CHARMM internal coordinates of N, CA and C (Angstrom, degrees):
IC EDIT
DIST 1 N 1 CA 1.4378
DIST 1 CA 1 C 1.5285
ANGL 1 N 1 CA 1 C 108.23
DIST 1 C 2 N 1.3101
ANGL 1 CA 1 C 2 N 115.13
DIHE 1 N 1 CA 1 C 2 N 137.05
DIST 2 N 2 CA 1.4522
ANGL 1 C 2 N 2 CA 120.51
DIHE 1 CA 1 C 2 N 2 CA -177.10
DIST 2 CA 2 C 1.5238
ANGL 2 N 2 CA 2 C 110.81
DIHE 1 C 2 N 2 CA 2 C -79.23
DIST 2 C 3 N 1.3187
ANGL 2 CA 2 C 3 N 115.01
DIHE 2 N 2 CA 2 C 3 N 155.76
DIST 3 N 3 CA 1.4566
ANGL 2 C 3 N 3 CA 121.13
DIHE 2 CA 2 C 3 N 3 CA -178.35
DIST 3 CA 3 C 1.5256
ANGL 3 N 3 CA 3 C 110.94
DIHE 2 C 3 N 3 CA 3 C -64.26
DIST 3 C 4 N 1.3287
ANGL 3 CA 3 C 4 N 117.49
DIHE 3 N 3 CA 3 C 4 N -34.14
DIST 4 N 4 CA 1.4672
ANGL 3 C 4 N 4 CA 119.70
DIHE 3 CA 3 C 4 N 4 CA 179.40
DIST 4 CA 4 C 1.5285
ANGL 4 N 4 CA 4 C 110.99
DIHE 3 C 4 N 4 CA 4 C -66.39
DIST 4 C 5 N 1.3230
ANGL 4 CA 4 C 5 N 117.04
DIHE 4 N 4 CA 4 C 5 N -35.06
DIST 5 N 5 CA 1.4618
ANGL 4 C 5 N 5 CA 120.41
DIHE 4 CA 4 C 5 N 5 CA 176.80
DIST 5 CA 5 C 1.5268
ANGL 5 N 5 CA 5 C 110.57
DIHE 4 C 5 N 5 CA 5 C -67.21
DIST 5 C 6 N 1.3234
ANGL 5 CA 5 C 6 N 116.31
DIHE 5 N 5 CA 5 C 6 N -38.81
DIST 6 N 6 CA 1.4567
ANGL 5 C 6 N 6 CA 120.17
DIHE 5 CA 5 C 6 N 6 CA 179.39
DIST 6 CA 6 C 1.5201
ANGL 6 N 6 CA 6 C 111.14
DIHE 5 C 6 N 6 CA 6 C -68.26
DIST 6 C 7 N 1.3211
ANGL 6 CA 6 C 7 N 117.11
DIHE 6 N 6 CA 6 C 7 N -39.13
DIST 7 N 7 CA 1.4629
ANGL 6 C 7 N 7 CA 120.57
DIHE 6 CA 6 C 7 N 7 CA -178.83
DIST 7 CA 7 C 1.5316
ANGL 7 N 7 CA 7 C 112.00
DIHE 6 C 7 N 7 CA 7 C -66.28
DIST 7 C 8 N 1.3284
ANGL 7 CA 7 C 8 N 117.19
DIHE 7 N 7 CA 7 C 8 N -26.34
DIST 8 N 8 CA 1.4634
ANGL 7 C 8 N 8 CA 119.67
DIHE 7 CA 7 C 8 N 8 CA -179.09
DIST 8 CA 8 C 1.5262
ANGL 8 N 8 CA 8 C 112.40
DIHE 7 C 8 N 8 CA 8 C -80.98
DIST 8 C 9 N 1.3285
ANGL 8 CA 8 C 9 N 117.76
DIHE 8 N 8 CA 8 C 9 N -6.59
DIST 9 N 9 CA 1.4689
ANGL 8 C 9 N 9 CA 121.70
DIHE 8 CA 8 C 9 N 9 CA -179.82
DIST 9 CA 9 C 1.5261
ANGL 9 N 9 CA 9 C 110.70
DIHE 8 C 9 N 9 CA 9 C -85.05
DIST 9 C 10 N 1.3280
ANGL 9 CA 9 C 10 N 115.13
DIHE 9 N 9 CA 9 C 10 N 158.10
DIST 10 N 10 CA 1.4633
ANGL 9 C 10 N 10 CA 120.23
DIHE 9 CA 9 C 10 N 10 CA 175.65
DIST 10 CA 10 C 1.5299
ANGL 10 N 10 CA 10 C 109.06
DIHE 9 C 10 N 10 CA 10 C -80.59
DIST 10 C 11 N 1.3275
ANGL 10 CA 10 C 11 N 115.58
DIHE 10 N 10 CA 10 C 11 N 169.55
DIST 11 N 11 CA 1.4622
ANGL 10 C 11 N 11 CA 119.91
DIHE 10 CA 10 C 11 N 11 CA 179.29
DIST 11 CA 11 C 1.5276
ANGL 11 N 11 CA 11 C 111.78
DIHE 10 C 11 N 11 CA 11 C -62.68
DIST 11 C 12 N 1.3216
ANGL 11 CA 11 C 12 N 117.06
DIHE 11 N 11 CA 11 C 12 N -37.05
DIST 12 N 12 CA 1.4666
ANGL 11 C 12 N 12 CA 120.62
DIHE 11 CA 11 C 12 N 12 CA 179.39
DIST 12 CA 12 C 1.5219
ANGL 12 N 12 CA 12 C 110.87
DIHE 11 C 12 N 12 CA 12 C -66.14
DIST 12 C 13 N 1.3233
ANGL 12 CA 12 C 13 N 116.42
DIHE 12 N 12 CA 12 C 13 N -41.21
DIST 13 N 13 CA 1.4657
ANGL 12 C 13 N 13 CA 119.97
DIHE 12 CA 12 C 13 N 13 CA 177.86
DIST 13 CA 13 C 1.5202
ANGL 13 N 13 CA 13 C 110.78
DIHE 12 C 13 N 13 CA 13 C -65.22
DIST 13 C 14 N 1.3311
ANGL 13 CA 13 C 14 N 116.33
DIHE 13 N 13 CA 13 C 14 N -39.30
DIST 14 N 14 CA 1.4637
ANGL 13 C 14 N 14 CA 119.83
DIHE 13 CA 13 C 14 N 14 CA 178.36
DIST 14 CA 14 C 1.5211
ANGL 14 N 14 CA 14 C 110.99
DIHE 13 C 14 N 14 CA 14 C -65.80
DIST 14 C 15 N 1.3103
ANGL 14 CA 14 C 15 N 116.72
DIHE 14 N 14 CA 14 C 15 N -38.54
DIST 15 N 15 CA 1.4656
ANGL 14 C 15 N 15 CA 119.83
DIHE 14 CA 14 C 15 N 15 CA 177.99
DIST 15 CA 15 C 1.5234
ANGL 15 N 15 CA 15 C 110.47
DIHE 14 C 15 N 15 CA 15 C -63.31
DIST 15 C 16 N 1.3322
ANGL 15 CA 15 C 16 N 116.91
DIHE 15 N 15 CA 15 C 16 N -39.54
DIST 16 N 16 CA 1.4626
ANGL 15 C 16 N 16 CA 120.31
DIHE 15 CA 15 C 16 N 16 CA 176.94
DIST 16 CA 16 C 1.5212
ANGL 16 N 16 CA 16 C 111.33
DIHE 15 C 16 N 16 CA 16 C -65.03
DIST 16 C 17 N 1.3433
ANGL 16 CA 16 C 17 N 116.29
DIHE 16 N 16 CA 16 C 17 N -42.61
DIST 17 N 17 CA 1.4644
ANGL 16 C 17 N 17 CA 120.60
DIHE 16 CA 16 C 17 N 17 CA 177.55
DIST 17 CA 17 C 1.5234
ANGL 17 N 17 CA 17 C 110.78
DIHE 16 C 17 N 17 CA 17 C -61.72
DIST 17 C 18 N 1.3344
ANGL 17 CA 17 C 18 N 116.31
DIHE 17 N 17 CA 17 C 18 N -38.98
DIST 18 N 18 CA 1.4514
ANGL 17 C 18 N 18 CA 120.74
DIHE 17 CA 17 C 18 N 18 CA 179.82
DIST 18 CA 18 C 1.5250
ANGL 18 N 18 CA 18 C 110.87
DIHE 17 C 18 N 18 CA 18 C -64.73
DIST 18 C 19 N 1.3211
ANGL 18 CA 18 C 19 N 116.69
DIHE 18 N 18 CA 18 C 19 N -43.31
DIST 19 N 19 CA 1.4637
ANGL 18 C 19 N 19 CA 120.46
DIHE 18 CA 18 C 19 N 19 CA 176.69
DIST 19 CA 19 C 1.5234
ANGL 19 N 19 CA 19 C 111.04
DIHE 18 C 19 N 19 CA 19 C -61.05
DIST 19 C 20 N 1.3298
ANGL 19 CA 19 C 20 N 116.42
DIHE 19 N 19 CA 19 C 20 N -42.89
DIST 20 N 20 CA 1.4610
ANGL 19 C 20 N 20 CA 120.59
DIHE 19 CA 19 C 20 N 20 CA 178.97
DIST 20 CA 20 C 1.5297
ANGL 20 N 20 CA 20 C 111.26
DIHE 19 C 20 N 20 CA 20 C -62.84
DIST 20 C 21 N 1.3329
ANGL 20 CA 20 C 21 N 115.72
DIHE 20 N 20 CA 20 C 21 N -41.13
DIST 21 N 21 CA 1.4610
ANGL 20 C 21 N 21 CA 119.89
DIHE 20 CA 20 C 21 N 21 CA -179.49
DIST 21 CA 21 C 1.5271
ANGL 21 N 21 CA 21 C 110.90
DIHE 20 C 21 N 21 CA 21 C -65.93
DIST 21 C 22 N 1.3280
ANGL 21 CA 21 C 22 N 116.81
DIHE 21 N 21 CA 21 C 22 N -41.17
DIST 22 N 22 CA 1.4675
ANGL 21 C 22 N 22 CA 119.41
DIHE 21 CA 21 C 22 N 22 CA 177.20
DIST 22 CA 22 C 1.5231
ANGL 22 N 22 CA 22 C 110.98
DIHE 21 C 22 N 22 CA 22 C -63.13
DIST 22 C 23 N 1.3246
ANGL 22 CA 22 C 23 N 117.07
DIHE 22 N 22 CA 22 C 23 N -39.10
DIST 23 N 23 CA 1.4652
ANGL 22 C 23 N 23 CA 120.74
DIHE 22 CA 22 C 23 N 23 CA 178.30
DIST 23 CA 23 C 1.5298
ANGL 23 N 23 CA 23 C 110.53
DIHE 22 C 23 N 23 CA 23 C -65.19
DIST 23 C 24 N 1.3320
ANGL 23 CA 23 C 24 N 116.45
DIHE 23 N 23 CA 23 C 24 N -42.48
DIST 24 N 24 CA 1.4613
ANGL 23 C 24 N 24 CA 120.00
DIHE 23 CA 23 C 24 N 24 CA 178.35
DIST 24 CA 24 C 1.5274
ANGL 24 N 24 CA 24 C 111.05
DIHE 23 C 24 N 24 CA 24 C -64.99
DIST 24 C 25 N 1.3331
ANGL 24 CA 24 C 25 N 116.56
DIHE 24 N 24 CA 24 C 25 N -39.45
DIST 25 N 25 CA 1.4571
ANGL 24 C 25 N 25 CA 119.98
DIHE 24 CA 24 C 25 N 25 CA 178.55
DIST 25 CA 25 C 1.5254
ANGL 25 N 25 CA 25 C 110.45
DIHE 24 C 25 N 25 CA 25 C -62.60
DIST 25 C 26 N 1.3218
ANGL 25 CA 25 C 26 N 117.01
DIHE 25 N 25 CA 25 C 26 N -41.00
DIST 26 N 26 CA 1.4570
ANGL 25 C 26 N 26 CA 120.77
DIHE 25 CA 25 C 26 N 26 CA 177.53
DIST 26 CA 26 C 1.5277
ANGL 26 N 26 CA 26 C 110.41
DIHE 25 C 26 N 26 CA 26 C -60.97
DIST 26 C 27 N 1.3337
ANGL 26 CA 26 C 27 N 116.15
DIHE 26 N 26 CA 26 C 27 N -46.01
DIST 27 N 27 CA 1.4573
ANGL 26 C 27 N 27 CA 119.89
DIHE 26 CA 26 C 27 N 27 CA 179.84
DIST 27 CA 27 C 1.5228
ANGL 27 N 27 CA 27 C 112.11
DIHE 26 C 27 N 27 CA 27 C -63.24
DIST 27 C 28 N 1.3261
ANGL 27 CA 27 C 28 N 116.77
DIHE 27 N 27 CA 27 C 28 N -39.73
DIST 28 N 28 CA 1.4642
ANGL 27 C 28 N 28 CA 120.32
DIHE 27 CA 27 C 28 N 28 CA 178.73
DIST 28 CA 28 C 1.5252
ANGL 28 N 28 CA 28 C 111.42
DIHE 27 C 28 N 28 CA 28 C -65.56
DIST 28 C 29 N 1.3301
ANGL 28 CA 28 C 29 N 116.97
DIHE 28 N 28 CA 28 C 29 N -40.98
DIST 29 N 29 CA 1.4653
ANGL 28 C 29 N 29 CA 119.61
DIHE 28 CA 28 C 29 N 29 CA 177.69
DIST 29 CA 29 C 1.5199
ANGL 29 N 29 CA 29 C 110.60
DIHE 28 C 29 N 29 CA 29 C -63.69
DIST 29 C 30 N 1.3160
ANGL 29 CA 29 C 30 N 116.13
DIHE 29 N 29 CA 29 C 30 N -38.96
DIST 30 N 30 CA 1.4654
ANGL 29 C 30 N 30 CA 120.62
DIHE 29 CA 29 C 30 N 30 CA 178.97
DIST 30 CA 30 C 1.5246
ANGL 30 N 30 CA 30 C 110.48
DIHE 29 C 30 N 30 CA 30 C -65.43
DIST 30 C 31 N 1.3285
ANGL 30 CA 30 C 31 N 116.85
DIHE 30 N 30 CA 30 C 31 N -43.47
DIST 31 N 31 CA 1.4585
ANGL 30 C 31 N 31 CA 120.83
DIHE 30 CA 30 C 31 N 31 CA 178.20
DIST 31 CA 31 C 1.5254
ANGL 31 N 31 CA 31 C 111.15
DIHE 30 C 31 N 31 CA 31 C -63.52
DIST 31 C 32 N 1.3229
ANGL 31 CA 31 C 32 N 116.34
DIHE 31 N 31 CA 31 C 32 N -39.59
DIST 32 N 32 CA 1.4634
ANGL 31 C 32 N 32 CA 119.52
DIHE 31 CA 31 C 32 N 32 CA -179.74
DIST 32 CA 32 C 1.5200
ANGL 32 N 32 CA 32 C 110.97
DIHE 31 C 32 N 32 CA 32 C -65.05
DIST 32 C 33 N 1.3233
ANGL 32 CA 32 C 33 N 116.86
DIHE 32 N 32 CA 32 C 33 N -39.50
DIST 33 N 33 CA 1.4650
ANGL 32 C 33 N 33 CA 119.32
DIHE 32 CA 32 C 33 N 33 CA -177.89
DIST 33 CA 33 C 1.5244
ANGL 33 N 33 CA 33 C 111.51
DIHE 32 C 33 N 33 CA 33 C -71.42
DIST 33 C 34 N 1.3231
ANGL 33 CA 33 C 34 N 118.35
DIHE 33 N 33 CA 33 C 34 N -27.02
DIST 34 N 34 CA 1.4620
ANGL 33 C 34 N 34 CA 120.81
DIHE 33 CA 33 C 34 N 34 CA 178.69
DIST 34 CA 34 C 1.5231
ANGL 34 N 34 CA 34 C 112.29
DIHE 33 C 34 N 34 CA 34 C -93.16
DIST 34 C 35 N 1.3376
ANGL 34 CA 34 C 35 N 117.44
DIHE 34 N 34 CA 34 C 35 N -1.88
DIST 35 N 35 CA 1.4556
ANGL 34 C 35 N 35 CA 120.90
DIHE 34 CA 34 C 35 N 35 CA 177.65
DIST 35 CA 35 C 1.5119
ANGL 35 N 35 CA 35 C 114.05
DIHE 34 C 35 N 35 CA 35 C 81.69
DIST 35 C 36 N 1.3208
ANGL 35 CA 35 C 36 N 118.74
DIHE 35 N 35 CA 35 C 36 N 16.99
DIST 36 N 36 CA 1.4573
ANGL 35 C 36 N 36 CA 121.83
DIHE 35 CA 35 C 36 N 36 CA -177.99
DIST 36 CA 36 C 1.5238
ANGL 36 N 36 CA 36 C 113.25
DIHE 35 C 36 N 36 CA 36 C -100.32
DIST 36 C 37 N 1.3147
ANGL 36 CA 36 C 37 N 117.76
DIHE 36 N 36 CA 36 C 37 N -2.67
DIST 37 N 37 CA 1.4625
ANGL 36 C 37 N 37 CA 121.11
DIHE 36 CA 36 C 37 N 37 CA -176.25
DIST 37 CA 37 C 1.5249
ANGL 37 N 37 CA 37 C 109.42
DIHE 36 C 37 N 37 CA 37 C -78.49
DIST 37 C 38 N 1.3280
ANGL 37 CA 37 C 38 N 116.68
DIHE 37 N 37 CA 37 C 38 N 123.06
DIST 38 N 38 CA 1.4606
ANGL 37 C 38 N 38 CA 120.42
DIHE 37 CA 37 C 38 N 38 CA -179.90
DIST 38 CA 38 C 1.5219
ANGL 38 N 38 CA 38 C 111.65
DIHE 37 C 38 N 38 CA 38 C -99.38
DIST 38 C 39 N 1.3312
ANGL 38 CA 38 C 39 N 117.67
DIHE 38 N 38 CA 38 C 39 N -36.18
DIST 39 N 39 CA 1.4612
ANGL 38 C 39 N 39 CA 121.56
DIHE 38 CA 38 C 39 N 39 CA -178.94
DIST 39 CA 39 C 1.5254
ANGL 39 N 39 CA 39 C 108.64
DIHE 38 C 39 N 39 CA 39 C -104.84
DIST 39 C 40 N 1.3118
ANGL 39 CA 39 C 40 N 116.55
DIHE 39 N 39 CA 39 C 40 N 89.88
DIST 40 N 40 CA 1.4596
ANGL 39 C 40 N 40 CA 120.66
DIHE 39 CA 39 C 40 N 40 CA -176.07
DIST 40 CA 40 C 1.5252
ANGL 40 N 40 CA 40 C 112.22
DIHE 39 C 40 N 40 CA 40 C -71.00
DIST 40 C 41 N 1.3094
ANGL 40 CA 40 C 41 N 118.03
DIHE 40 N 40 CA 40 C 41 N -21.93
DIST 41 N 41 CA 1.4680
ANGL 40 C 41 N 41 CA 121.10
DIHE 40 CA 40 C 41 N 41 CA 179.88
DIST 41 CA 41 C 1.5226
ANGL 41 N 41 CA 41 C 111.30
DIHE 40 C 41 N 41 CA 41 C -69.74
DIST 41 C 42 N 1.3042
ANGL 41 CA 41 C 42 N 117.49
DIHE 41 N 41 CA 41 C 42 N -21.13
DIST 42 N 42 CA 1.4689
ANGL 41 C 42 N 42 CA 121.47
DIHE 41 CA 41 C 42 N 42 CA -178.33
DIST 42 CA 42 C 1.5271
ANGL 42 N 42 CA 42 C 111.33
DIHE 41 C 42 N 42 CA 42 C -63.03
DIST 42 C 43 N 1.3319
ANGL 42 CA 42 C 43 N 117.23
DIHE 42 N 42 CA 42 C 43 N -31.38
DIST 43 N 43 CA 1.4686
ANGL 42 C 43 N 43 CA 120.91
DIHE 42 CA 42 C 43 N 43 CA 179.54
DIST 43 CA 43 C 1.5285
ANGL 43 N 43 CA 43 C 109.77
DIHE 42 C 43 N 43 CA 43 C -59.70
DIST 43 C 44 N 1.3111
ANGL 43 CA 43 C 44 N 117.06
DIHE 43 N 43 CA 43 C 44 N -46.81
DIST 44 N 44 CA 1.4587
ANGL 43 C 44 N 44 CA 121.07
DIHE 43 CA 43 C 44 N 44 CA 178.66
DIST 44 CA 44 C 1.5047
ANGL 44 N 44 CA 44 C 112.82
DIHE 43 C 44 N 44 CA 44 C -65.98
DIST 44 C 45 N 1.3248
ANGL 44 CA 44 C 45 N 116.83
DIHE 44 N 44 CA 44 C 45 N -37.54
DIST 45 N 45 CA 1.4625
ANGL 44 C 45 N 45 CA 120.43
DIHE 44 CA 44 C 45 N 45 CA 178.69
DIST 45 CA 45 C 1.5226
ANGL 45 N 45 CA 45 C 111.15
DIHE 44 C 45 N 45 CA 45 C -62.54
DIST 45 C 46 N 1.3187
ANGL 45 CA 45 C 46 N 116.16
DIHE 45 N 45 CA 45 C 46 N -42.54
DIST 46 N 46 CA 1.4641
ANGL 45 C 46 N 46 CA 120.20
DIHE 45 CA 45 C 46 N 46 CA -178.89
DIST 46 CA 46 C 1.5257
ANGL 46 N 46 CA 46 C 110.07
DIHE 45 C 46 N 46 CA 46 C -69.07
DIST 46 C 47 N 1.3270
ANGL 46 CA 46 C 47 N 117.34
DIHE 46 N 46 CA 46 C 47 N -38.88
DIST 47 N 47 CA 1.4645
ANGL 46 C 47 N 47 CA 119.91
DIHE 46 CA 46 C 47 N 47 CA 177.49
DIST 47 CA 47 C 1.5197
ANGL 47 N 47 CA 47 C 110.90
DIHE 46 C 47 N 47 CA 47 C -60.91
DIST 47 C 48 N 1.3433
ANGL 47 CA 47 C 48 N 117.09
DIHE 47 N 47 CA 47 C 48 N -42.24
DIST 48 N 48 CA 1.4572
ANGL 47 C 48 N 48 CA 120.46
DIHE 47 CA 47 C 48 N 48 CA 178.68
DIST 48 CA 48 C 1.5284
ANGL 48 N 48 CA 48 C 111.34
DIHE 47 C 48 N 48 CA 48 C -67.63
DIST 48 C 49 N 1.3275
ANGL 48 CA 48 C 49 N 116.59
DIHE 48 N 48 CA 48 C 49 N -35.58
DIST 49 N 49 CA 1.4585
ANGL 48 C 49 N 49 CA 120.18
DIHE 48 CA 48 C 49 N 49 CA 177.60
DIST 49 CA 49 C 1.5281
ANGL 49 N 49 CA 49 C 110.73
DIHE 48 C 49 N 49 CA 49 C -63.65
DIST 49 C 50 N 1.3213
ANGL 49 CA 49 C 50 N 116.62
DIHE 49 N 49 CA 49 C 50 N -41.67
DIST 50 N 50 CA 1.4666
ANGL 49 C 50 N 50 CA 120.91
DIHE 49 CA 49 C 50 N 50 CA 176.75
DIST 50 CA 50 C 1.5238
ANGL 50 N 50 CA 50 C 109.75
DIHE 49 C 50 N 50 CA 50 C -61.04
DIST 50 C 51 N 1.3172
ANGL 50 CA 50 C 51 N 116.89
DIHE 50 N 50 CA 50 C 51 N -44.14
DIST 51 N 51 CA 1.4584
ANGL 50 C 51 N 51 CA 120.78
DIHE 50 CA 50 C 51 N 51 CA -179.39
DIST 51 CA 51 C 1.5307
ANGL 51 N 51 CA 51 C 111.07
DIHE 50 C 51 N 51 CA 51 C -63.15
DIST 51 C 52 N 1.3279
ANGL 51 CA 51 C 52 N 116.92
DIHE 51 N 51 CA 51 C 52 N -41.21
DIST 52 N 52 CA 1.4656
ANGL 51 C 52 N 52 CA 120.11
DIHE 51 CA 51 C 52 N 52 CA 179.10
DIST 52 CA 52 C 1.5272
ANGL 52 N 52 CA 52 C 110.95
DIHE 51 C 52 N 52 CA 52 C -62.25
DIST 52 C 53 N 1.3160
ANGL 52 CA 52 C 53 N 116.28
DIHE 52 N 52 CA 52 C 53 N -46.06
DIST 53 N 53 CA 1.4686
ANGL 52 C 53 N 53 CA 120.17
DIHE 52 CA 52 C 53 N 53 CA -178.17
DIST 53 CA 53 C 1.5192
ANGL 53 N 53 CA 53 C 110.22
DIHE 52 C 53 N 53 CA 53 C -63.94
DIST 53 C 54 N 1.3290
ANGL 53 CA 53 C 54 N 117.18
DIHE 53 N 53 CA 53 C 54 N -44.57
DIST 54 N 54 CA 1.4568
ANGL 53 C 54 N 54 CA 120.09
DIHE 53 CA 53 C 54 N 54 CA -179.69
DIST 54 CA 54 C 1.5274
ANGL 54 N 54 CA 54 C 111.29
DIHE 53 C 54 N 54 CA 54 C -64.65
DIST 54 C 55 N 1.3268
ANGL 54 CA 54 C 55 N 117.24
DIHE 54 N 54 CA 54 C 55 N -35.08
DIST 55 N 55 CA 1.4616
ANGL 54 C 55 N 55 CA 121.08
DIHE 54 CA 54 C 55 N 55 CA 178.13
DIST 55 CA 55 C 1.5214
ANGL 55 N 55 CA 55 C 110.81
DIHE 54 C 55 N 55 CA 55 C -64.74
DIST 55 C 56 N 1.3257
ANGL 55 CA 55 C 56 N 116.85
DIHE 55 N 55 CA 55 C 56 N -45.24
DIST 56 N 56 CA 1.4640
ANGL 55 C 56 N 56 CA 120.71
DIHE 55 CA 55 C 56 N 56 CA 179.76
DIST 56 CA 56 C 1.5226
ANGL 56 N 56 CA 56 C 110.53
DIHE 55 C 56 N 56 CA 56 C -63.08
DIST 56 C 57 N 1.3314
ANGL 56 CA 56 C 57 N 116.90
DIHE 56 N 56 CA 56 C 57 N -44.12
DIST 57 N 57 CA 1.4707
ANGL 56 C 57 N 57 CA 119.75
DIHE 56 CA 56 C 57 N 57 CA 179.20
DIST 57 CA 57 C 1.5293
ANGL 57 N 57 CA 57 C 110.82
DIHE 56 C 57 N 57 CA 57 C -62.09
DIST 57 C 58 N 1.3165
ANGL 57 CA 57 C 58 N 117.15
DIHE 57 N 57 CA 57 C 58 N -40.25
DIST 58 N 58 CA 1.4635
ANGL 57 C 58 N 58 CA 120.66
DIHE 57 CA 57 C 58 N 58 CA 179.45
DIST 58 CA 58 C 1.5251
ANGL 58 N 58 CA 58 C 111.22
DIHE 57 C 58 N 58 CA 58 C -67.65
DIST 58 C 59 N 1.3343
ANGL 58 CA 58 C 59 N 117.26
DIHE 58 N 58 CA 58 C 59 N -40.48
DIST 59 N 59 CA 1.4634
ANGL 58 C 59 N 59 CA 120.27
DIHE 58 CA 58 C 59 N 59 CA 177.45
DIST 59 CA 59 C 1.5250
ANGL 59 N 59 CA 59 C 110.67
DIHE 58 C 59 N 59 CA 59 C -59.75
DIST 59 C 60 N 1.3106
ANGL 59 CA 59 C 60 N 116.10
DIHE 59 N 59 CA 59 C 60 N -42.14
DIST 60 N 60 CA 1.4702
ANGL 59 C 60 N 60 CA 119.98
DIHE 59 CA 59 C 60 N 60 CA -179.94
DIST 60 CA 60 C 1.5293
ANGL 60 N 60 CA 60 C 110.37
DIHE 59 C 60 N 60 CA 60 C -68.03
DIST 60 C 61 N 1.3105
ANGL 60 CA 60 C 61 N 116.74
DIHE 60 N 60 CA 60 C 61 N -37.31
DIST 61 N 61 CA 1.4638
ANGL 60 C 61 N 61 CA 120.55
DIHE 60 CA 60 C 61 N 61 CA 178.13
DIST 61 CA 61 C 1.5246
ANGL 61 N 61 CA 61 C 110.36
DIHE 60 C 61 N 61 CA 61 C -62.86
DIST 61 C 62 N 1.3116
ANGL 61 CA 61 C 62 N 117.01
DIHE 61 N 61 CA 61 C 62 N -44.50
DIST 62 N 62 CA 1.4643
ANGL 61 C 62 N 62 CA 121.16
DIHE 61 CA 61 C 62 N 62 CA 179.82
DIST 62 CA 62 C 1.5175
ANGL 62 N 62 CA 62 C 111.02
DIHE 61 C 62 N 62 CA 62 C -67.96
DIST 62 C 63 N 1.3254
ANGL 62 CA 62 C 63 N 117.85
DIHE 62 N 62 CA 62 C 63 N -37.30
DIST 63 N 63 CA 1.4600
ANGL 62 C 63 N 63 CA 121.10
DIHE 62 CA 62 C 63 N 63 CA 179.71
DIST 63 CA 63 C 1.5328
ANGL 63 N 63 CA 63 C 110.56
DIHE 62 C 63 N 63 CA 63 C -67.58
DIST 63 C 64 N 1.3130
ANGL 63 CA 63 C 64 N 117.29
DIHE 63 N 63 CA 63 C 64 N -31.40
DIST 64 N 64 CA 1.4734
ANGL 63 C 64 N 64 CA 120.52
DIHE 63 CA 63 C 64 N 64 CA -179.37
DIST 64 CA 64 C 1.5157
ANGL 64 N 64 CA 64 C 111.60
DIHE 63 C 64 N 64 CA 64 C -72.67
DIST 64 C 65 N 1.3238
ANGL 64 CA 64 C 65 N 117.84
DIHE 64 N 64 CA 64 C 65 N -26.66
DIST 65 N 65 CA 1.4617
ANGL 64 C 65 N 65 CA 120.45
DIHE 64 CA 64 C 65 N 65 CA -178.45
DIST 65 CA 65 C 1.5300
ANGL 65 N 65 CA 65 C 112.45
DIHE 64 C 65 N 65 CA 65 C -84.21
DIST 65 C 66 N 1.2970
ANGL 65 CA 65 C 66 N 117.97
DIHE 65 N 65 CA 65 C 66 N -12.75
DIST 66 N 66 CA 1.4752
ANGL 65 C 66 N 66 CA 120.38
DIHE 65 CA 65 C 66 N 66 CA -178.74
DIST 66 CA 66 C 1.4901
ANGL 66 N 66 CA 66 C 112.24
DIHE 65 C 66 N 66 CA 66 C -81.01
END
COOR INIT
IC SEED 1 N 1 CA 1 C
IC BUILD
């Protein structure tokens, strides 16, 4: 998902996306430990997605306090 798409979402939608990403990351780690993970690059993609969402939420938090 592109950063512009994430920026157009509300905070509630971003929180839902963040929860989904954490759940997917958990599932990917579980698959990797059992040897069932076929797309190992997906782990990094999900980690970056989490970082993007958290960055946007933090930017909005800081902008609200100014």
